C-alpha positions, -999 to 999 in steps of 0.1 A, spaced: -148 -77 -234 -120 -87 -211 -102 -61 -190 -70 -63 -210 -86 -65 -244 -71 -39 -268 -43 -32 -243 -9 -45 -252 21 -45 -228 56 -45 -242 87 -42 -221 65 -28 -192 50 -1 -214 13 1 -219 4 8 -255 -27 20 -273 -31 -3 -303 -36 9 -339 -71 -6 -339 -84 24 -318 -75 47 -347 -102 53 -374 -96 29 -402 -89 56 -428 -60 70 -408 -43 37 -398 -21 33 -428 -9 70 -427 1 71 -390 8 34 -384 43 19 -382 49 25 -419 36 61 -419 58 91 -427 74 109 -398 65 144 -410 28 135 -412 29 118 -378 45 149 -363 18 171 -378 -9 149 -364 8 147 -330 8 185 -329 -29 186 -338 -21 206 -369 -44 185 -393 -81 191 -391 -101 160 -380 -132 153 -358 -124 156 -321 -131 119 -314 -107 109 -341 -81 133 -328 -84 120 -292 -79 84 -305 -49 93 -327 -32 113 -299 -36 83 -276 -20 60 -302 9 84 -310 16 89 -273 34 55 -275 53 62 -307 89 49 -305 100 83 -317 101 102 -284 96 136 -300 64 125 -316 52 108 -285 59 139 -264 41 161 -289 10 139 -288 8 139 -251 13 177 -250 -15 182 -276 -41 167 -253 -40 199 -234 -53 217 -264 -83 194 -268 -115 212 -256 -127 197 -223 -162 191 -236 -148 168 -264 -125 150 -239 -154 146 -215 -176 130 -242 -149 105 -249 -142 96 -213 -179 91 -203 -189 72 -234 -191 34 -226 -183 27 -263 -148 43 -259 -121 15 -263 -108 3 -230 -72 10 -241 -80 47 -245 -98 49 -211 -68 32 -196 -44 56 -213 -62 88 -205 -72 76 -171 -35 73 -161 -23 103 -180 -48 130 -170 -44 150 -138 -77 168 -137 -97 151 -110 -131 158 -127 -119 142 -159 -105 112 -139 -138 109 -122 -155 104 -156 -132 75 -163 -139 59 -129 -176 62 -135 -174 47 -170 -185 10 -168 -161 2 -196 -130 15 -177 -104 -12 -170 -105 -24 -134 -68 -18 -130 -70 19 -138 -96 22 -110 -72 4 -87 -45 28 -98 -65 58 -87 -80 42 -56 -45 43 -41 -37 79 -51 -69 101 -51 -71 126 -23 -108 134 -25 -127 113 0 -159 117 -19 -144 102 -50 -130 73 -29 -165 68 -14 -178 65 -50 -152 38 -58 -161 19 -27 -198 18 -37 -192 -1 -69 -197 -36 -55 -196 -54 -88 -162 -39 -97 -148 -45 -62 -158 -82 -62 -144 -86 -97 -111 -69 -89 -104 -71 -51 -71 -53 -55 -92 -21 -56 -102 -27 -20 -66 -31 -10 -57 2 -27 -85 19 -8 -74 3 24 -39 17 22 -50 52 11 -51 74 42 -76 96 25 -102 68 24 -127 71 52 -132 41 74 -169 41 64 -159 36 28 -135 8 39 -162 -9 58 -185 -9 27 -158 -22 4 -147 -49 29 -183 -59 34 -189 -62 -3 -160 -86 -10 -164 -104 23 -200 -113 18 -191 -125 -17 -166 -149 -2 -136 -130 -15 -106 -132 8 -80 -105 12 -63 -122 41 -29 -113 29 -36 -78 41 -24 -77 77 -54 -76 100 -80 -79 72 -98 -107 89 -101 -87 120 -116 -58 100 -140 -84 85 -150 -95 120 -156 -60 132 -180 -54 103 -196 -88 97 -194 -102 132 -170 -127 149 -193 -157 145 -195 -154 107 -157 -149 105 -150 -180 126 -174 -201 105 -157 -189 73 -122 -198 86 -133 -228 106 -101 -247 98 -80 -222 116 -76 -218 154 -108 -201 164 -97 -195 199 -66 -176 187 -87 -154 165 -112 -147 194 -85 -132 215 -78 -107 187 -114 -97 178 -123 -72 204 -148 -48 189 -153 -14 206 -173 17 197 -141 33 185 -136 68 170 -163 83 149 -156 79 112 -148 116 105 -125 118 136 -107 86 126 -103 99 90 -89 132 102 -64 114 125 -54 90 97 -47 119 74 -26 137 100 -8 105 110 1 96 75 28 123 74 56 128 99 51 154 126 78 174 143 62 165 176 59 128 177 35 128 206 8 151 194 -14 155 163 -32 185 148 -14 211 168 -16 236 140 -54 238 146 -71 261 171 -92 231 181 -83 212 212 -74 178 200 -65 146 218 -28 135 220 -22 106 196 -19 80 224 -53 91 237 -69 89 203 -55 54 198 -69 43 231 -104 50 217 -100 31 185 -114 -3 175 -90 -31 166 -98 -25 129 -90 12 132 -57 4 150 -47 -21 124 -53 3 95 -35 31 113 -6 8 120 -3 0 83 -8 35 69 2 58 97 35 75 105 64 66 128 47 83 157 16 61 154 37 30 150 57 39 181 25 36 202 8 7 183 38 -16 185 30 -19 222 -6 -28 217 -16 -60 235 -34 -73 205 -10 -93 184 -28 -84 151 -21 -47 158 16 -50 167 20 -74 137 5 -48 114 31 -23 126 59 -46 115 42 -51 81 37 -15 74 51 -4 40 64 28 57 84 12 85 121 22 85 153 5 94 157 31 121 124 20 137 134 -16 135 167 -9 152 148 8 180 122 -20 184 147 -47 184 164 -34 215 132 -27 235 128 -54 262 93 -43 271 79 -53 237 59 -85 234 78 -117 226 59 -120 193 72 -87 181 108 -96 189 105 -130 174 90 -115 142 120 -91 138 145 -119 146 130 -141 118 132 -113 92 163 -118 71 162 -83 56 163 -66 90 188 -90 106 213 -81 79 220 -50 100 247 -56 126 231 -34 152 198 -52 149 215 -85 155 234 -71 185 202 -57 199 184 -90 195 211 -110 212 209 -86 242 171 -88 243 160 -116 266 128 -121 245 147 -132 214 145 -170 209 178 -184 220 183 -204 188 181 -171 168 205 -154 192 231 -182 188 229 -179 151 235 -141 152 265 -146 175 285 -161 147 289 -127 130 299 -106 161 332 -89 166 354 -101 195 347 -69 215 310 -75 212 313 -112 221 330 -100 254 301 -76 260 276 -104 255 294 -127 280 291 -100 307 255 -90 299 231 -101 327 200 -101 304 215 -126 279 203 -162 285 229 -185 299 230 -208 269 237 -178 246 264 -165 269 281 -200 270 281 -201 232 296 -166 230 323 -175 256 331 -207 236 334 -188 203 356 -162 220 379 -188 233 381 -206 200 390 -173 182 416 -164 208 431 -199 204 433 -195 167 450 -162 170 476 -177 193 467 -157 224 
């Protein structure tokens, strides 16, 4: 059975098809069935075997009539847990029902039954791999090598979930890497592979790329212990009032964030850069390893405010400034363009392009700025003269 068999998508909504409903009930609650009867069934007012009821409620949860659909979803709460458990852990349960209840239910124990069911759709496992808070459940997901290899997006979801322990990440990455599955679109993924499988194997696998360049980025240290890194990652995944410290609410004496980062492996730094908060990114953007600073800029959580700050920092590596300058979304902001023009590490060709949109007062400031390259200042001066000429000054 394919992963999507029995699951129909229409206008972005995932539906449970009529085929999951016992044959004797299909005509009565199908598209041509009466509304009153459907409502009675949705409210669980008609006696029927529990497995029939669970299938029918799953089907009616997608009824076009919102009142019926809402009643069906609400009635699930009245189904005894033992009946629901039997359905969720039964490998014969239709995939569409496992998909529906796997996304709808909030009880973590019931969700775990879906995740353990070999018939559960891979995508519902991916869905929860990025949301579950219990590290033990995430460990369980990471141990299913067959599913990870078949659906590598699960590994990506685990990677970005700050509740996933680094040990679980290592197992998941190793599973897909040894199977030859590439997730190189994840920033720093190859460096994580190298720290787990070894630099030599990684270079052999990506022999067509510049091995020397990768070698400079593949420093492997002892790093933080897995539990310590997991704790730090959890704390650094939310914003702290004090941007320089972590875990201050505890009585334990804990390291400042900058000190903890200094003890991390490259793989740990990359993951923290991608999933940590602004405080972590503030330190990691200065990391000498290109793969780490690059991961900061690719973090889903990075804000425009952070980019504004980074673009004006002259002490940051040229690669960081170049990356910002090449990002069209960020350079839509006037202040970012202004900062980049003033930053001597911005490629001159980019600066000269940004100058075209500056106000006259800012052009004058650029001409007087000592840090701006001469060719950029000349361009600014020429544009200023042309504008003044047109205005008749």
